[in-house]
N, CA, C and O atoms as a CHARMM CRD file, in Angstrom:
* protein
*
  288
    1    1 MET  N      0.82800  -1.19500   0.00000 PROA 1      0.00000
    2    1 MET  CA     0.00000   0.00000   0.00000 PROA 1      0.00000
    3    1 MET  C      0.87200   1.25800   0.00000 PROA 1      0.00000
    4    1 MET  O      0.61000   2.19100  -0.75900 PROA 1      0.00000
    5    2 ALA  N      1.89600   1.29000   0.83800 PROA 2      0.00000
    6    2 ALA  CA     2.75800   2.46500   0.91700 PROA 2      0.00000
    7    2 ALA  C      3.52000   2.67600  -0.38200 PROA 2      0.00000
    8    2 ALA  O      3.75000   3.81700  -0.78500 PROA 2      0.00000
    9    3 GLU  N      3.92000   1.58400  -1.05000 PROA 3      0.00000
   10    3 GLU  CA     4.65200   1.71100  -2.30500 PROA 3      0.00000
   11    3 GLU  C      3.77600   2.34900  -3.37900 PROA 3      0.00000
   12    3 GLU  O      4.24900   3.18600  -4.14800 PROA 3      0.00000
   13    4 ARG  N      2.51900   1.96400  -3.43600 PROA 4      0.00000
   14    4 ARG  CA     1.59400   2.55800  -4.40600 PROA 4      0.00000
   15    4 ARG  C      1.39900   4.04400  -4.11600 PROA 4      0.00000
   16    4 ARG  O      1.36000   4.86400  -5.03300 PROA 4      0.00000
   17    5 GLU  N      1.27900   4.37700  -2.85300 PROA 5      0.00000
   18    5 GLU  CA     1.12800   5.77300  -2.45000 PROA 5      0.00000
   19    5 GLU  C      2.36600   6.57300  -2.84400 PROA 5      0.00000
   20    5 GLU  O      2.25700   7.70100  -3.32500 PROA 5      0.00000
   21    6 ASN  N      3.54400   5.98500  -2.63700 PROA 6      0.00000
   22    6 ASN  CA     4.78900   6.64900  -3.03200 PROA 6      0.00000
   23    6 ASN  C      4.84100   6.86800  -4.53000 PROA 6      0.00000
   24    6 ASN  O      5.28200   7.92600  -4.98000 PROA 6      0.00000
   25    7 LYS  N      4.40500   5.90100  -5.30800 PROA 7      0.00000
   26    7 LYS  CA     4.40700   6.04200  -6.76300 PROA 7      0.00000
   27    7 LYS  C      3.48500   7.17200  -7.20000 PROA 7      0.00000
   28    7 LYS  O      3.81900   7.93800  -8.10300 PROA 7      0.00000
   29    8 GLN  N      2.32800   7.27200  -6.56000 PROA 8      0.00000
   30    8 GLN  CA     1.39300   8.34300  -6.90500 PROA 8      0.00000
   31    8 GLN  C      1.98100   9.70300  -6.55200 PROA 8      0.00000
   32    8 GLN  O      1.83600  10.65800  -7.31600 PROA 8      0.00000
   33    9 LYS  N      2.64200   9.79900  -5.40600 PROA 9      0.00000
   34    9 LYS  CA     3.29900  11.04500  -5.02300 PROA 9      0.00000
   35    9 LYS  C      4.40300  11.38600  -6.00600 PROA 9      0.00000
   36    9 LYS  O      4.56700  12.54200  -6.39300 PROA 9      0.00000
   37   10 LEU  N      5.15300  10.38100  -6.40400 PROA 10     0.00000
   38   10 LEU  CA     6.22800  10.57800  -7.36800 PROA 10     0.00000
   39   10 LEU  C      5.69200  11.15800  -8.66200 PROA 10     0.00000
   40   10 LEU  O      6.23300  12.13800  -9.17200 PROA 10     0.00000
   41   11 LEU  N      4.64500  10.57200  -9.19300 PROA 11     0.00000
   42   11 LEU  CA     4.08600  11.04000 -10.45500 PROA 11     0.00000
   43   11 LEU  C      3.62500  12.48500 -10.35700 PROA 11     0.00000
   44   11 LEU  O      3.89300  13.28400 -11.25500 PROA 11     0.00000
   45   12 SER  N      2.93800  12.82500  -9.28300 PROA 12     0.00000
   46   12 SER  CA     2.46400  14.20100  -9.14900 PROA 12     0.00000
   47   12 SER  C      3.63700  15.16300  -8.96000 PROA 12     0.00000
   48   12 SER  O      3.61000  16.27900  -9.47800 PROA 12     0.00000
   49   13 TYR  N      4.65800  14.74400  -8.22800 PROA 13     0.00000
   50   13 TYR  CA     5.83700  15.57500  -7.99700 PROA 13     0.00000
   51   13 TYR  C      6.57400  15.85000  -9.30500 PROA 13     0.00000
   52   13 TYR  O      6.95600  16.98700  -9.58000 PROA 13     0.00000
   53   14 LEU  N      6.77200  14.81400 -10.10300 PROA 14     0.00000
   54   14 LEU  CA     7.49400  14.98500 -11.35100 PROA 14     0.00000
   55   14 LEU  C      6.67700  15.76600 -12.38200 PROA 14     0.00000
   56   14 LEU  O      7.23300  16.54900 -13.15200 PROA 14     0.00000
   57   15 LYS  N      5.37500  15.55600 -12.39700 PROA 15     0.00000
   58   15 LYS  CA     4.51400  16.33200 -13.30000 PROA 15     0.00000
   59   15 LYS  C      4.58300  17.81600 -12.93700 PROA 15     0.00000
   60   15 LYS  O      4.58200  18.68000 -13.81300 PROA 15     0.00000
   61   16 GLU  N      4.64200  18.09500 -11.64700 PROA 16     0.00000
   62   16 GLU  CA     4.74300  19.47400 -11.18100 PROA 16     0.00000
   63   16 GLU  C      6.03800  20.11000 -11.69000 PROA 16     0.00000
   64   16 GLU  O      6.03000  21.24400 -12.16900 PROA 16     0.00000
   65   17 PHE  N      7.15500  19.37400 -11.58400 PROA 17     0.00000
   66   17 PHE  CA     8.42000  19.87500 -12.10100 PROA 17     0.00000
   67   17 PHE  C      8.33600  20.12700 -13.59800 PROA 17     0.00000
   68   17 PHE  O      8.82600  21.14100 -14.09500 PROA 17     0.00000
   69   18 GLU  N      7.71200  19.20000 -14.31000 PROA 18     0.00000
   70   18 GLU  CA     7.59400  19.32100 -15.76000 PROA 18     0.00000
   71   18 GLU  C      6.77600  20.56100 -16.12100 PROA 18     0.00000
   72   18 GLU  O      7.12500  21.28100 -17.05600 PROA 18     0.00000
   73   19 GLN  N      5.70700  20.80900 -15.39800 PROA 19     0.00000
   74   19 GLN  CA     4.84200  21.95800 -15.67300 PROA 19     0.00000
   75   19 GLN  C      5.54300  23.27300 -15.35600 PROA 19     0.00000
   76   19 GLN  O      5.22000  24.29900 -15.95500 PROA 19     0.00000
   77   20 LEU  N      6.48200  23.26400 -14.43800 PROA 20     0.00000
   78   20 LEU  CA     7.20000  24.47800 -14.08200 PROA 20     0.00000
   79   20 LEU  C      8.28600  24.83200 -15.09400 PROA 20     0.00000
   80   20 LEU  O      8.98000  25.83800 -14.94800 PROA 20     0.00000
   81   21 GLY  N      8.42600  23.99900 -16.11600 PROA 21     0.00000
   82   21 GLY  CA     9.40000  24.30400 -17.15900 PROA 21     0.00000
   83   21 GLY  C     10.78200  23.76100 -16.88700 PROA 21     0.00000
   84   21 GLY  O     11.75100  24.20500 -17.50300 PROA 21     0.00000
   85   22 VAL  N     10.89700  22.81600 -15.98100 PROA 22     0.00000
   86   22 VAL  CA    12.20200  22.24300 -15.67600 PROA 22     0.00000
   87   22 VAL  C     12.72200  21.45200 -16.86600 PROA 22     0.00000
   88   22 VAL  O     13.92800  21.41900 -17.11400 PROA 22     0.00000
   89   23 ALA  N     11.82300  20.81800 -17.60000 PROA 23     0.00000
   90   23 ALA  CA    12.22800  19.94800 -18.71000 PROA 23     0.00000
   91   23 ALA  C     12.54800  20.77800 -19.94200 PROA 23     0.00000
   92   23 ALA  O     11.76500  20.81500 -20.89100 PROA 23     0.00000
   93   24 GLU  N     13.70200  21.44400 -19.93000 PROA 24     0.00000
   94   24 GLU  CA    14.07900  22.27800 -21.05500 PROA 24     0.00000
   95   24 GLU  C     15.19900  21.65800 -21.88000 PROA 24     0.00000
   96   24 GLU  O     15.45500  22.11100 -22.99500 PROA 24     0.00000
   97   25 SER  N     15.85800  20.66000 -21.37500 PROA 25     0.00000
   98   25 SER  CA    16.95200  20.04500 -22.10900 PROA 25     0.00000
   99   25 SER  C     16.50200  18.73200 -22.73300 PROA 25     0.00000
  100   25 SER  O     15.47600  18.16500 -22.35700 PROA 25     0.00000
  101   26 VAL  N     17.27900  18.26800 -23.68300 PROA 26     0.00000
  102   26 VAL  CA    16.98000  17.00100 -24.33700 PROA 26     0.00000
  103   26 VAL  C     17.01100  15.87600 -23.31300 PROA 26     0.00000
  104   26 VAL  O     16.15100  14.99500 -23.33300 PROA 26     0.00000
  105   27 GLU  N     17.99300  15.89800 -22.42000 PROA 27     0.00000
  106   27 GLU  CA    18.11100  14.86400 -21.40700 PROA 27     0.00000
  107   27 GLU  C     16.89400  14.85300 -20.48500 PROA 27     0.00000
  108   27 GLU  O     16.38000  13.78900 -20.13900 PROA 27     0.00000
  109   28 ALA  N     16.44600  16.02100 -20.09500 PROA 28     0.00000
  110   28 ALA  CA    15.28000  16.10500 -19.21900 PROA 28     0.00000
  111   28 ALA  C     14.02800  15.63300 -19.94000 PROA 28     0.00000
  112   28 ALA  O     13.18600  14.96000 -19.34600 PROA 28     0.00000
  113   29 ASP  N     13.89700  15.98000 -21.21500 PROA 29     0.00000
  114   29 ASP  CA    12.74300  15.50500 -21.99100 PROA 29     0.00000
  115   29 ASP  C     12.71500  13.98400 -22.05400 PROA 29     0.00000
  116   29 ASP  O     11.66600  13.36600 -21.87200 PROA 29     0.00000
  117   30 GLN  N     13.87000  13.38900 -22.31100 PROA 30     0.00000
  118   30 GLN  CA    13.96500  11.93300 -22.36300 PROA 30     0.00000
  119   30 GLN  C     13.65900  11.32400 -20.99600 PROA 30     0.00000
  120   30 GLN  O     12.96800  10.31000 -20.89700 PROA 30     0.00000
  121   31 PHE  N     14.17400  11.94600 -19.96100 PROA 31     0.00000
  122   31 PHE  CA    13.93900  11.49200 -18.59000 PROA 31     0.00000
  123   31 PHE  C     12.44700  11.44700 -18.27900 PROA 31     0.00000
  124   31 PHE  O     11.94800  10.44600 -17.76400 PROA 31     0.00000
  125   32 PHE  N     11.73700  12.52200 -18.58900 PROA 32     0.00000
  126   32 PHE  CA    10.30500  12.57300 -18.30700 PROA 32     0.00000
  127   32 PHE  C      9.52500  11.59100 -19.18200 PROA 32     0.00000
  128   32 PHE  O      8.54100  11.00400 -18.73100 PROA 32     0.00000
  129   33 ARG  N      9.96000  11.41200 -20.42000 PROA 33     0.00000
  130   33 ARG  CA     9.29700  10.45900 -21.29900 PROA 33     0.00000
  131   33 ARG  C      9.43800   9.04100 -20.74900 PROA 33     0.00000
  132   33 ARG  O      8.47000   8.28300 -20.71600 PROA 33     0.00000
  133   34 GLU  N     10.64900   8.69000 -20.31800 PROA 34     0.00000
  134   34 GLU  CA    10.86400   7.35700 -19.74400 PROA 34     0.00000
  135   34 GLU  C     10.05400   7.17000 -18.46600 PROA 34     0.00000
  136   34 GLU  O      9.50400   6.09500 -18.22600 PROA 34     0.00000
  137   35 MET  N      9.98200   8.20000 -17.66100 PROA 35     0.00000
  138   35 MET  CA     9.21100   8.13100 -16.41900 PROA 35     0.00000
  139   35 MET  C      7.73500   7.91400 -16.72000 PROA 35     0.00000
  140   35 MET  O      7.07000   7.13300 -16.04000 PROA 35     0.00000
  141   36 ASP  N      7.22000   8.60000 -17.73100 PROA 36     0.00000
  142   36 ASP  CA     5.81200   8.46100 -18.10100 PROA 36     0.00000
  143   36 ASP  C      5.50200   7.09300 -18.69100 PROA 36     0.00000
  144   36 ASP  O      4.43300   6.53300 -18.45000 PROA 36     0.00000
  145   37 GLU  N      6.44200   6.55900 -19.46700 PROA 37     0.00000
  146   37 GLU  CA     6.20400   5.28400 -20.14300 PROA 37     0.00000
  147   37 GLU  C      6.17400   4.09600 -19.18500 PROA 37     0.00000
  148   37 GLU  O      5.39800   3.16200 -19.38700 PROA 37     0.00000
  149   38 ASP  N      7.00000   4.12000 -18.15600 PROA 38     0.00000
  150   38 ASP  CA     7.04700   2.99000 -17.22300 PROA 38     0.00000
  151   38 ASP  C      7.34800   3.47200 -15.81400 PROA 38     0.00000
  152   38 ASP  O      8.47200   3.31600 -15.33700 PROA 38     0.00000
  153   39 PRO  N      6.34900   4.06400 -15.13000 PROA 39     0.00000
  154   39 PRO  CA     6.59000   4.61400 -13.80100 PROA 39     0.00000
  155   39 PRO  C      7.03600   3.56900 -12.77600 PROA 39     0.00000
  156   39 PRO  O      7.78100   3.89200 -11.85100 PROA 39     0.00000
  157   40 GLU  N      6.59200   2.33300 -12.92800 PROA 40     0.00000
  158   40 GLU  CA     7.01200   1.30800 -11.97300 PROA 40     0.00000
  159   40 GLU  C      8.49700   1.00500 -12.09800 PROA 40     0.00000
  160   40 GLU  O      9.18800   0.85300 -11.09000 PROA 40     0.00000
  161   41 ALA  N      8.99100   0.91700 -13.32200 PROA 41     0.00000
  162   41 ALA  CA    10.42200   0.69100 -13.52300 PROA 41     0.00000
  163   41 ALA  C     11.22200   1.90000 -13.04200 PROA 41     0.00000
  164   41 ALA  O     12.29500   1.75300 -12.45700 PROA 41     0.00000
  165   42 PHE  N     10.69000   3.08900 -13.29300 PROA 42     0.00000
  166   42 PHE  CA    11.35700   4.30500 -12.82900 PROA 42     0.00000
  167   42 PHE  C     11.47900   4.29200 -11.30700 PROA 42     0.00000
  168   42 PHE  O     12.53700   4.59600 -10.75600 PROA 42     0.00000
  169   43 TRP  N     10.40200   3.94200 -10.64800 PROA 43     0.00000
  170   43 TRP  CA    10.41700   3.86700  -9.19100 PROA 43     0.00000
  171   43 TRP  C     11.45300   2.84000  -8.73000 PROA 43     0.00000
  172   43 TRP  O     12.27100   3.12100  -7.85500 PROA 43     0.00000
  173   44 LYS  N     11.40600   1.65400  -9.32600 PROA 44     0.00000
  174   44 LYS  CA    12.28500   0.56600  -8.91500 PROA 44     0.00000
  175   44 LYS  C     13.75300   0.90300  -9.18300 PROA 44     0.00000
  176   44 LYS  O     14.60500   0.68300  -8.32200 PROA 44     0.00000
  177   45 ASP  N     14.05100   1.43300 -10.36300 PROA 45     0.00000
  178   45 ASP  CA    15.43600   1.65000 -10.76500 PROA 45     0.00000
  179   45 ASP  C     16.05700   2.92400 -10.20300 PROA 45     0.00000
  180   45 ASP  O     17.25000   2.94600  -9.89700 PROA 45     0.00000
  181   46 TRP  N     15.27100   3.97800 -10.06400 PROA 46     0.00000
  182   46 TRP  CA    15.82900   5.27500  -9.69500 PROA 46     0.00000
  183   46 TRP  C     15.53400   5.68100  -8.25900 PROA 46     0.00000
  184   46 TRP  O     16.44500   6.08900  -7.53800 PROA 46     0.00000
  185   47 LEU  N     14.29900   5.58000  -7.83500 PROA 47     0.00000
  186   47 LEU  CA    13.93000   6.16000  -6.54900 PROA 47     0.00000
  187   47 LEU  C     13.95200   5.17800  -5.38300 PROA 47     0.00000
  188   47 LEU  O     14.36900   5.53200  -4.28000 PROA 47     0.00000
  189   48 SER  N     13.51600   3.97500  -5.61600 PROA 48     0.00000
  190   48 SER  CA    13.45100   2.99600  -4.53700 PROA 48     0.00000
  191   48 SER  C     14.79300   2.82600  -3.81200 PROA 48     0.00000
  192   48 SER  O     14.81200   2.77100  -2.58300 PROA 48     0.00000
  193   49 PRO  N     15.92600   2.73900  -4.55000 PROA 49     0.00000
  194   49 PRO  CA    17.20700   2.60300  -3.84300 PROA 49     0.00000
  195   49 PRO  C     17.52900   3.80700  -2.95500 PROA 49     0.00000
  196   49 PRO  O     18.09000   3.64700  -1.87100 PROA 49     0.00000
  197   50 LEU  N     17.17900   4.99800  -3.40600 PROA 50     0.00000
  198   50 LEU  CA    17.44700   6.19300  -2.59900 PROA 50     0.00000
  199   50 LEU  C     16.56200   6.24100  -1.36700 PROA 50     0.00000
  200   50 LEU  O     17.01600   6.60000  -0.28100 PROA 50     0.00000
  201   51 VAL  N     15.29600   5.87900  -1.53800 PROA 51     0.00000
  202   51 VAL  CA    14.37300   5.84500  -0.40200 PROA 51     0.00000
  203   51 VAL  C     14.81000   4.76800   0.59100 PROA 51     0.00000
  204   51 VAL  O     14.72100   4.96000   1.80400 PROA 51     0.00000
  205   52 ALA  N     15.28200   3.63600   0.06900 PROA 52     0.00000
  206   52 ALA  CA    15.75300   2.55500   0.93900 PROA 52     0.00000
  207   52 ALA  C     16.96800   2.98600   1.76000 PROA 52     0.00000
  208   52 ALA  O     17.19700   2.46800   2.85300 PROA 52     0.00000
  209   53 GLU  N     17.74500   3.93300   1.23400 PROA 53     0.00000
  210   53 GLU  CA    18.91000   4.44000   1.95400 PROA 53     0.00000
  211   53 GLU  C     18.54700   5.54500   2.95300 PROA 53     0.00000
  212   53 GLU  O     19.41500   6.06200   3.65700 PROA 53     0.00000
  213   54 GLY  N     17.27300   5.89800   3.00900 PROA 54     0.00000
  214   54 GLY  CA    16.83700   6.84300   4.02800 PROA 54     0.00000
  215   54 GLY  C     16.39100   8.20800   3.53000 PROA 54     0.00000
  216   54 GLY  O     15.95100   9.03400   4.33000 PROA 54     0.00000
  217   55 LEU  N     16.49200   8.46800   2.22700 PROA 55     0.00000
  218   55 LEU  CA    16.01400   9.74900   1.71300 PROA 55     0.00000
  219   55 LEU  C     14.49500   9.71300   1.64500 PROA 55     0.00000
  220   55 LEU  O     13.89900   8.67100   1.37400 PROA 55     0.00000
  221   56 ASN  N     13.87900  10.85500   1.89300 PROA 56     0.00000
  222   56 ASN  CA    12.43400  10.89800   1.69100 PROA 56     0.00000
  223   56 ASN  C     12.16700  11.05800   0.19700 PROA 56     0.00000
  224   56 ASN  O     13.08700  11.33600  -0.57200 PROA 56     0.00000
  225   57 LEU  N     10.94800  10.88800  -0.20400 PROA 57     0.00000
  226   57 LEU  CA    10.60700  10.89300  -1.62400 PROA 57     0.00000
  227   57 LEU  C     10.96000  12.21900  -2.29000 PROA 57     0.00000
  228   57 LEU  O     11.47700  12.22500  -3.40700 PROA 57     0.00000
  229   58 ASP  N     10.69300  13.32700  -1.63300 PROA 58     0.00000
  230   58 ASP  CA    11.00600  14.62800  -2.21500 PROA 58     0.00000
  231   58 ASP  C     12.50100  14.76700  -2.47900 PROA 58     0.00000
  232   58 ASP  O     12.90900  15.20800  -3.55300 PROA 58     0.00000
  233   59 ARG  N     13.30900  14.39300  -1.50100 PROA 59     0.00000
  234   59 ARG  CA    14.76600  14.50700  -1.64600 PROA 59     0.00000
  235   59 ARG  C     15.28500  13.54800  -2.72000 PROA 59     0.00000
  236   59 ARG  O     16.17300  13.90800  -3.49200 PROA 59     0.00000
  237   60 ALA  N     14.74000  12.33900  -2.77300 PROA 60     0.00000
  238   60 ALA  CA    15.14600  11.37600  -3.79600 PROA 60     0.00000
  239   60 ALA  C     14.85500  11.93200  -5.18600 PROA 60     0.00000
  240   60 ALA  O     15.68400  11.80500  -6.08700 PROA 60     0.00000
  241   61 CYS  N     13.69300  12.54300  -5.37100 PROA 61     0.00000
  242   61 CYS  CA    13.35400  13.15100  -6.66200 PROA 61     0.00000
  243   61 CYS  C     14.31700  14.28000  -6.99100 PROA 61     0.00000
  244   61 CYS  O     14.75100  14.41300  -8.13600 PROA 61     0.00000
  245   62 GLU  N     14.65200  15.08900  -6.00200 PROA 62     0.00000
  246   62 GLU  CA    15.58700  16.18500  -6.22400 PROA 62     0.00000
  247   62 GLU  C     16.94900  15.66200  -6.66100 PROA 62     0.00000
  248   62 GLU  O     17.56800  16.21600  -7.57000 PROA 62     0.00000
  249   63 VAL  N     17.41400  14.60400  -6.02200 PROA 63     0.00000
  250   63 VAL  CA    18.72500  14.02700  -6.35800 PROA 63     0.00000
  251   63 VAL  C     18.71200  13.50700  -7.79300 PROA 63     0.00000
  252   63 VAL  O     19.64600  13.75800  -8.55500 PROA 63     0.00000
  253   64 VAL  N     17.67600  12.79700  -8.15600 PROA 64     0.00000
  254   64 VAL  CA    17.58200  12.24300  -9.51400 PROA 64     0.00000
  255   64 VAL  C     17.48100  13.37500 -10.53200 PROA 64     0.00000
  256   64 VAL  O     18.19300  13.36500 -11.53600 PROA 64     0.00000
  257   65 LEU  N     16.62500  14.33000 -10.29200 PROA 65     0.00000
  258   65 LEU  CA    16.47800  15.44800 -11.24600 PROA 65     0.00000
  259   65 LEU  C     17.75400  16.26100 -11.36100 PROA 65     0.00000
  260   65 LEU  O     18.12500  16.69100 -12.45400 PROA 65     0.00000
  261   66 ASP  N     18.42100  16.47300 -10.25000 PROA 66     0.00000
  262   66 ASP  CA    19.68300  17.20600 -10.28200 PROA 66     0.00000
  263   66 ASP  C     20.70500  16.46700 -11.13400 PROA 66     0.00000
  264   66 ASP  O     21.45800  17.08900 -11.88300 PROA 66     0.00000
  265   67 GLY  N     20.73400  15.14300 -11.02200 PROA 67     0.00000
  266   67 GLY  CA    21.64000  14.34500 -11.83400 PROA 67     0.00000
  267   67 GLY  C     21.30700  14.41200 -13.31500 PROA 67     0.00000
  268   67 GLY  O     22.20400  14.34200 -14.15500 PROA 67     0.00000
  269   68 VAL  N     20.03600  14.54500 -13.64200 PROA 68     0.00000
  270   68 VAL  CA    19.61800  14.62500 -15.04100 PROA 68     0.00000
  271   68 VAL  C     19.90900  16.01800 -15.59900 PROA 68     0.00000
  272   68 VAL  O     20.41800  16.15000 -16.71200 PROA 68     0.00000
  273   69 LEU  N     19.59100  17.03800 -14.83700 PROA 69     0.00000
  274   69 LEU  CA    19.73300  18.40400 -15.33200 PROA 69     0.00000
  275   69 LEU  C     21.16100  18.91200 -15.25900 PROA 69     0.00000
  276   69 LEU  O     21.57400  19.74200 -16.06900 PROA 69     0.00000
  277   70 ARG  N     21.92000  18.40900 -14.27800 PROA 70     0.00000
  278   70 ARG  CA    23.32600  18.81500 -14.12700 PROA 70     0.00000
  279   70 ARG  C     24.18000  17.57200 -13.91200 PROA 70     0.00000
  280   70 ARG  O     24.59700  17.30200 -12.78600 PROA 70     0.00000
  281   71 PRO  N     24.44500  16.81500 -14.96500 PROA 71     0.00000
  282   71 PRO  CA    25.09700  15.51500 -14.81000 PROA 71     0.00000
  283   71 PRO  C     26.54600  15.57000 -14.31700 PROA 71     0.00000
  284   71 PRO  O     27.04500  14.56600 -13.80900 PROA 71     0.00000
  285   72 ASN  N     27.21200  16.66900 -14.44500 PROA 72     0.00000
  286   72 ASN  CA    28.61700  16.71200 -14.00800 PROA 72     0.00000
  287   72 ASN  C     28.74000  17.42200 -12.72800 PROA 72     0.00000
  288   72 ASN  O     29.84400  17.55900 -12.20100 PROA 72     0.00000
């Protein structure tokens, strides 16, 4: 139940970022497209490990987005 709730929060959080114009680069566009196409895989591959290490969902999203928008 909590995992489903986290996925729903993730989707709304990322959609909010997308609507704010964060997705301005090619990498960010691809990132959001992949997230939309398979949110369960996105959760499993990107966010679940960070949450398991103790980050809250908001911080995990920030870390992932920061890595996409500023990879170096």
